C-alpha positions in Angstrom: 199.4 108.1 175.9 196.3 107.3 177.9 195.5 104.4 175.6 198.9 102.9 176.0 198.7 103.3 179.8 195.3 101.6 179.7 196.9 98.7 177.7 199.7 98.3 180.3 197.3 98.4 183.2 194.9 95.8 181.7 197.6 93.5 180.7 198.9 93.6 184.3 195.6 92.7 185.8 194.9 89.6 187.7 192.0 87.4 186.6 188.7 88.7 187.8 185.8 86.3 187.2 182.3 87.6 187.3 179.0 85.7 187.3 178.0 83.4 184.5 175.8 85.1 181.9 172.7 83.1 181.1 171.9 80.9 184.1 168.2 80.2 184.1 166.0 77.5 185.6 164.3 75.1 183.3 162.8 71.7 183.0 165.5 69.0 183.2 165.6 66.7 180.1 166.8 63.1 180.1 170.4 63.4 179.0 172.3 61.1 176.8 175.9 60.0 177.3 178.8 61.9 175.7 179.5 59.4 172.9 175.8 59.1 171.7 175.4 62.8 171.9 178.5 63.3 169.7 176.7 61.1 167.1 173.5 63.2 167.5 175.6 66.3 166.6 176.5 64.9 163.3 172.9 64.3 162.3 171.2 67.2 164.0 168.8 69.2 161.8 167.7 71.7 164.4 169.6 73.8 166.9 166.9 72.9 169.4 168.2 69.3 169.4 171.7 70.3 170.3 170.4 72.0 173.5 167.6 69.7 174.5 169.6 66.5 174.3 172.7 68.1 175.9 174.2 65.7 178.4 174.3 66.6 182.1 177.5 68.2 183.1 180.2 65.7 184.0 183.1 66.7 186.2 185.2 64.3 184.2 187.4 66.2 181.9 187.5 63.4 179.4 183.7 63.4 179.1 183.4 67.1 178.6 186.1 67.2 176.0 184.0 64.9 173.7 181.2 67.3 173.1 181.9 70.8 174.4 183.4 72.4 171.3 181.5 70.2 168.8 178.2 71.2 170.4 179.0 74.9 170.3 180.1 74.7 166.7 177.1 72.7 165.6 174.8 75.1 167.4 176.4 78.0 165.5 176.2 76.4 162.1 172.5 75.4 162.5 171.5 78.8 163.8 173.5 80.7 161.2 171.9 78.6 158.4 168.4 79.2 159.8 167.9 75.6 160.9 166.4 76.4 164.3 163.0 76.5 165.8 164.5 78.7 168.6 165.2 82.4 168.3 168.6 83.6 169.4 167.1 85.1 172.5 165.5 81.8 173.4 168.8 80.0 173.0 170.4 82.5 175.4 167.6 81.8 178.0 167.8 78.0 177.6 169.1 76.3 180.7 171.2 73.8 178.6 172.9 76.7 176.9 174.0 78.0 180.4 175.5 74.5 181.0 177.2 74.5 177.6 178.8 77.9 178.5 179.9 76.5 181.8 181.5 73.5 180.1 183.3 75.8 177.7 184.6 77.8 180.7 185.9 74.6 182.4 187.6 73.5 179.1 188.8 76.8 177.9 192.1 76.7 179.8 193.2 73.8 177.6 192.1 75.6 174.4 194.6 76.6 171.8 194.3 80.1 170.2 192.2 78.8 167.3 189.6 77.4 169.7 189.5 80.5 171.8 188.8 82.8 168.9 186.3 80.3 167.5 184.4 80.3 170.8 184.5 84.0 171.0 183.1 84.3 167.5 180.2 81.9 168.2 179.2 83.5 171.5 179.4 87.0 170.0 177.2 85.8 167.1 174.6 84.5 169.5 174.6 87.8 171.4 176.2 86.8 174.7 176.9 90.0 176.6 180.5 91.4 176.6 180.5 91.5 180.5 179.4 87.9 180.9 181.7 85.5 182.7 182.3 83.3 179.6 183.3 86.2 177.3 185.5 87.7 180.0 187.3 84.4 180.6 187.9 84.0 176.8 189.2 87.5 176.5 191.5 87.1 179.5 192.9 83.8 178.1 193.6 85.5 174.8 195.4 88.2 176.7 197.5 85.6 178.6 198.3 83.9 175.3 198.9 87.1 173.3 202.3 85.8 172.1 200.5 82.9 170.3 198.4 85.2 168.3 199.2 84.9 164.6 198.6 87.4 161.8 195.4 85.6 160.8 194.2 85.8 164.5 194.9 89.5 164.5 192.6 90.2 161.6 189.9 87.8 163.0 190.1 89.2 166.5 189.9 92.8 165.3 186.6 91.9 163.5 185.1 90.3 166.6 186.2 93.0 169.0 184.4 95.6 167.0 181.2 93.8 167.7 181.7 93.8 171.5 180.9 96.6 173.9 183.7 98.8 174.9 185.3 97.6 178.1 188.8 98.2 179.4 189.8 94.6 178.4 188.3 95.0 174.9 190.0 98.3 174.4 193.3 97.0 175.7 193.2 94.1 173.1 192.3 96.5 170.4 195.4 98.6 171.2 197.5 95.4 171.4 196.6 94.0 168.0 198.2 96.7 165.8 201.3 96.7 168.0 201.6 93.0 167.7 201.2 93.2 163.9 204.1 95.6 163.7 206.3 93.2 165.6 205.3 90.1 163.6 205.0 91.5 160.1 208.7 91.2 159.2 209.1 87.5 160.0 205.5 86.0 159.9 204.1 87.5 156.7 203.3 84.8 154.1 204.0 86.5 150.8 202.3 83.7 148.9 199.0 83.8 150.9 197.0 86.3 148.8 193.9 86.1 151.0 195.9 86.9 154.1 197.6 89.8 152.4 194.3 91.3 151.4 192.9 90.9 154.9 196.0 92.5 156.4 195.7 95.4 154.0 192.2 95.9 155.2 193.4 95.8 158.8 196.2 98.4 158.4 193.9 100.7 156.5 191.7 100.9 159.6 194.4 101.0 162.3 197.3 103.2 163.0 200.5 101.3 162.2 203.9 102.5 160.9 204.7 103.0 157.2 207.1 100.1 157.1 204.3 97.7 158.1 202.0 99.0 155.4 204.8 98.9 152.8 205.5 95.2 153.6 201.9 94.3 152.8 201.5 96.6 149.8 204.8 95.4 148.3 203.9 91.8 148.7 200.5 92.3 147.0 202.0 94.4 144.2 204.3 91.5 143.3 201.3 89.4 142.6 200.4 91.7 139.7 196.9 91.1 138.5 196.6 87.6 139.9 194.1 88.5 142.6 190.5 87.3 142.3 187.9 90.0 141.6 186.6 89.8 145.2 190.1 90.1 146.5 190.6 93.1 144.2 187.4 94.7 145.5 188.4 94.3 149.1 191.9 95.6 148.5 190.6 98.6 146.6 188.2 99.4 149.5 191.2 99.2 151.8 193.4 101.5 149.7 190.5 104.1 149.6 190.6 104.2 153.4 194.1 105.6 153.5 194.2 109.3 154.4 197.8 109.5 153.1 198.5 107.8 149.8 202.2 107.2 149.1 203.5 107.0 145.5 204.6 103.4 146.3 200.9 102.3 146.5 200.0 103.5 143.0 201.2 100.4 141.2 199.0 98.2 143.3 196.0 100.5 142.8 196.4 100.4 139.0 196.7 96.5 139.2 193.4 96.4 141.0 191.7 98.7 138.5 192.9 96.4 135.7 191.6 93.3 137.4 188.2 94.9 137.9 188.0 96.3 134.4 188.2 92.8 133.0 186.5 90.7 135.7 183.8 93.0 137.1 181.0 90.7 135.9 181.9 88.2 138.6 181.2 90.7 141.4 177.6 91.1 142.9 176.1 94.5 142.4 176.0 95.4 146.1 179.8 94.9 146.3 180.4 96.9 143.2 178.1 99.7 144.4 179.9 99.9 147.7 183.4 100.1 146.2 182.3 102.6 143.6 181.1 104.9 146.4 184.4 104.4 148.3 186.4 105.4 145.2 184.3 108.4 144.3 184.2 109.6 147.9 187.9 110.4 147.5 188.6 114.0 146.6 190.1 113.6 143.2 191.9 117.0 143.4 194.0 115.5 146.2 193.9 111.9 145.1 193.9 112.0 141.3 195.3 108.4 141.2 191.8 107.2 142.1 190.3 108.4 138.9 190.4 105.5 136.5 188.3 106.0 133.4 188.2 102.4 132.1 187.1 101.2 135.5 184.3 103.8 135.8 183.1 103.1 132.3 183.0 99.4 133.1 180.9 100.1 136.3 178.4 102.0 134.2 178.3 99.3 131.5 177.8 96.7 134.2 174.5 98.3 135.1 173.3 97.8 131.5 174.8 94.4 130.9 173.3 93.0 134.1 170.0 94.8 133.7 170.1 95.9 137.3 166.9 97.9 137.1 166.0 101.6 137.3 166.6 102.2 141.0 170.0 100.5 141.1 171.0 102.3 137.9 170.2 105.6 139.6 172.5 104.6 142.5 175.3 104.2 139.9 174.4 107.5 138.2 174.3 109.4 141.4 177.9 108.4 142.1 179.0 109.3 138.6 177.2 112.6 138.8 179.4 113.5 141.8 182.5 113.9 139.5 180.5 114.7 136.3 181.4 111.5 134.6 179.3 111.0 131.5 178.1 107.6 130.2 175.4 108.2 127.6 174.5 104.4 127.3 173.6 104.5 131.1 171.4 107.5 130.5 169.7 105.7 127.6 169.2 102.7 129.9 167.5 104.9 132.5 165.5 106.6 129.7 164.2 103.1 128.6 162.6 102.9 132.0 160.6 106.1 131.6 157.4 104.3 132.3 158.6 103.6 135.9 159.7 107.1 136.8 156.5 107.6 138.8 157.9 105.2 141.5 161.2 107.0 141.7 161.8 108.7 145.1 162.7 112.4 145.4 166.4 111.7 145.5 166.1 109.7 142.3 164.4 112.7 140.5 167.3 114.9 141.6 169.8 112.3 140.3 168.0 112.0 136.9 167.9 115.8 136.5 171.6 116.1 137.4 172.5 113.2 135.1 170.9 114.5 131.9 171.9 118.1 132.7 175.5 117.2 133.3 175.5 115.4 129.9 173.6 118.2 128.2 171.8 115.2 126.6 168.3 114.5 125.4 167.4 110.8 124.5 164.9 110.0 121.7 162.1 109.7 124.2 163.0 112.9 126.0 159.5 114.4 125.9 158.1 111.4 127.9 160.9 111.7 130.4 160.4 115.5 130.6 156.7 115.1 131.4 157.5 112.7 134.2 160.2 115.0 135.6 157.8 118.0 135.4 155.2 116.1 137.4 157.8 115.4 140.1 160.0 118.5 140.2 158.5 120.3 143.2 161.0 119.3 145.8 161.1 121.6 148.8 163.2 119.5 151.3 165.6 121.8 153.1 168.6 119.4 152.4 168.6 119.6 148.6 171.1 121.9 146.7 168.2 124.0 145.6 170.0 126.6 143.5 171.9 124.0 141.5 168.8 121.9 141.2 166.8 124.8 139.7 169.7 125.7 137.3 169.8 122.1 136.1 166.0 122.0 135.5 166.3 125.2 133.5 169.2 123.7 131.5 166.8 121.0 130.5 164.2 123.7 129.6 162.0 122.8 132.6 160.5 125.8 134.3 158.7 125.2 137.5 157.4 128.7 138.7 155.9 127.1 141.9 159.3 125.7 142.9 161.2 128.8 142.0 158.7 131.0 144.0 159.2 128.8 147.0 163.0 129.0 147.1 163.3 132.6 145.9 160.8 133.9 148.4 162.8 136.7 150.2 162.5 135.1 153.6 163.4 131.6 152.4 166.2 133.1 150.3 167.7 135.0 153.2 167.5 131.9 155.5 169.2 129.7 152.9 171.9 132.2 152.0 172.8 132.8 155.7 175.3 130.0 155.5 177.5 132.4 153.4 178.9 129.9 151.0 180.8 131.4 148.0 179.4 129.0 145.4 175.8 129.9 146.5 176.3 133.6 145.5 177.7 132.6 142.1 175.0 130.1 141.3 172.2 132.4 142.6 173.4 135.1 140.2 173.4 132.6 137.3 169.8 131.6 138.3 168.7 135.3 138.2 170.4 135.8 134.8 168.6 132.7 133.4 165.2 133.8 134.6 165.5 137.4 133.5 167.1 136.8 130.1 165.6 133.5 129.0 162.3 133.1 130.9 161.1 136.6 131.7 157.8 136.1 129.7 157.0 132.8 131.5 158.2 133.6 135.1 156.6 136.3 137.1 157.8 135.3 140.6 160.5 136.7 142.9 164.1 137.0 141.8 167.5 136.7 143.6 168.1 139.6 146.0 170.2 142.4 144.6 172.6 142.2 147.5 173.4 138.6 146.6 174.0 139.4 142.9 176.3 142.3 143.9 178.3 139.9 146.2 178.7 137.5 143.3 180.1 140.3 141.1 182.5 141.4 143.9 183.7 137.8 144.3 184.3 137.3 140.5 186.1 140.6 140.2 188.6 139.4 142.8 189.9 136.8 140.3 193.2 138.0 138.9 194.1 134.8 137.0 193.6 135.5 133.3 195.7 133.1 131.3 194.2 134.2 127.9 194.8 137.9 128.4 198.3 138.2 126.9 197.6 135.7 124.0 194.4 137.7 123.1 196.3 140.9 123.1 198.9 139.4 120.7 196.1 137.9 118.6 194.0 141.0 118.2 196.3 144.0 118.1 197.3 144.9 121.6 196.0 145.6 125.1 193.8 148.5 123.9 191.6 146.0 122.0 190.9 143.5 124.8 188.5 144.5 127.6 188.9 142.3 130.7 186.3 141.6 133.5 183.3 143.3 131.9 180.3 143.5 134.1 176.7 143.3 132.9 173.5 144.7 134.5 172.5 141.1 135.3 175.7 140.3 137.2 177.8 138.6 134.6 181.5 139.2 134.8 182.8 138.3 131.4 186.5 137.3 131.3 187.3 139.2 128.1 185.3 141.1 125.5 186.5 142.1 122.1 184.6 144.6 119.9 184.6 144.1 116.1 183.3 146.6 113.5 181.1 145.6 110.6 184.1 144.5 108.6 185.4 142.2 111.3 188.2 144.4 112.5 188.9 144.8 116.2 187.9 148.1 117.8 189.8 149.8 120.5 188.2 149.6 123.9 186.7 152.5 125.9 187.8 153.3 129.4 185.3 153.2 132.2 183.6 156.5 133.0 185.1 156.6 136.5 188.8 155.8 137.2 189.1 152.6 139.1 185.6 151.4 138.6 184.6 148.2 136.9 184.3 148.2 133.1 180.6 147.8 132.3 179.1 146.4 129.1 177.4 149.7 128.4 180.8 151.4 128.3 182.0 149.4 125.4 178.8 148.6 123.4 178.5 150.6 120.3 175.9 150.6 117.5 176.8 148.5 114.4 179.6 146.7 116.3 179.7 143.1 117.2 180.9 141.8 120.6 182.6 138.6 121.4 183.0 137.3 125.0 185.9 134.9 125.4 185.6 132.8 128.5 188.2 130.6 130.1 186.0 128.2 131.9 187.3 126.0 134.7 187.6 122.2 134.3 184.5 121.8 136.6 182.3 123.3 133.8 183.1 120.3 131.6 182.5 116.5 132.0 185.5 114.9 133.6 185.9 112.3 130.8 184.6 114.2 127.8 185.4 117.7 126.7 181.7 118.5 126.8 180.2 121.6 128.5 177.7 120.6 131.2 174.2 121.8 130.9 174.3 124.4 133.6 177.2 126.1 131.9 175.7 125.8 128.4 172.7 127.6 129.9 175.1 130.4 131.2 176.4 130.9 127.6 172.8 131.2 126.4 172.3 134.1 128.8 175.3 135.8 127.4 174.0 135.3 123.8 170.7 136.8 125.0 172.6 140.0 125.7 173.7 140.2 122.0 177.2 138.9 122.7 178.7 135.9 121.0 180.4 133.7 123.6 183.5 131.7 123.0 184.2 129.1 125.7 187.8 128.0 125.9 188.4 124.6 127.6 191.4 124.5 129.9 192.1 121.0 128.7 192.3 122.0 125.1 194.3 125.2 125.9 196.9 123.5 128.0 197.5 120.8 125.4 198.1 123.2 122.6 201.7 123.9 121.6 202.7 127.5 122.2 202.9 128.1 118.4 199.3 127.1 117.9 197.6 129.1 120.7 197.4 132.5 118.9 196.0 131.0 115.6 193.6 129.0 117.7 192.1 132.0 119.4 191.9 133.9 116.1 190.1 131.0 114.4 187.6 130.6 117.3 186.8 134.3 117.2 186.5 134.5 113.4 184.3 131.4 113.4 181.8 132.9 115.8 181.7 136.1 113.9 180.9 134.3 110.7 178.4 131.9 112.2 176.8 133.5 115.3 174.5 131.2 117.1 
């Protein structure tokens, strides 16, 4: 409401001219006449020439018209291309530049909208202050001619206004542009102008406009199918990733863009690819599953290899893929091939490498070399790192760093870090303690996770009442008295289901806990001569997103269960939900019998 009020007030203001921005005294140079100066502009090789041979201001409108805009445009081109012996700040202080600005001001009332926006762009590029007279005059003229603003002008002006300081006039124009777009979109939109459509999509993704306006643009782009250039597809994809609400009607366009980039990604510079990959993977895929496109992500990973982008750039790609646990073994092999350069990798890169190989649960042929380099660089004590997960990932790669563990598990440091009271921290800390006590007790003599944190982890896990395998397991193995659910171990595991088998492979009835209402403990059901199987329904997050492969941290968790003398069976939710009902019981029976016959 306030912004609209501001808009109305500003667009009702009278012209208020301030003082000219860069007026300085300087030595007067011998001027040329307008026509000869116009010839000089065509052959100028230095921005300095444009200013030092600038003609003395003539009050004759015809004379000024010959060189005012050409001089400003030539100055911009030379400065932009680095053809200047003057720095930008020296140009602003040059007395001839002040005269040029004054000429622009005299002429500006005759300018069409294209010239106004061009002048605004150039003066903004050169760093002329927003509150200067010349910028104020140009903005006021644009305000007066607002009905002449086209769709292209809207996009262009929005870009320039972002570079200016916030003033009432700038803010009023920023409010006006989206409103103007909504008015014009129905009758001015050029459905055949692909570049304009992409730029308008970028604009509406950053401004609040009505759904009808967005749909006009999205529909027009969708009708072009896969005929966009790779760069246009990149920009459109960035725009779509900016939308906080993603309507089903946008999905066809999104898939078209992924198809274009899957085939033509090689034409895109790496920096552009890196940026759009970040934008896509910053989307929460639980809420925006349409942004997960496996062929596109595989193509991005392969791009790194095909273009030999180097170790650090490859780690930029890997870090983004790690975020969603997307595995691409050839990319890991490419990084492994640069093992001799790991010493130059920064701390964040080491964390990325550890996470990448742990997520894939993968060891390349030269793993020992890579492992040695990681070991030399593992002691990372920066407070911002996800320290519990990082230590778990190191252990999943069989890398034990007692110094690092002692630093983070020091009771004072542990209490300080756990004070943020994040659920996943309790669960991961319990897993870390289980790994150290069951797999590395002979090698690690330092502090362990606090008992209170492990107990909190158990309490949280026991609150889970979702057990999709319970009824099928009871059918598969003789009834509810044969399946123990949520069995707690001394180390803080909460095992989804445990089934006891005798020496002949027959299920054994479960024992009830010693106290009514208390949790069932492993000690309550363990019996001499019997074999125990733990059947775990692991969440999707335990697996790679594109391959049904258990990530290293969770494979480590299964090893801790094995260390207790229990054979674990991990059931993937992807496999389970894709099984026909008639095959689910036999599947569970096969998995259990297999692990009984071939315990790991």
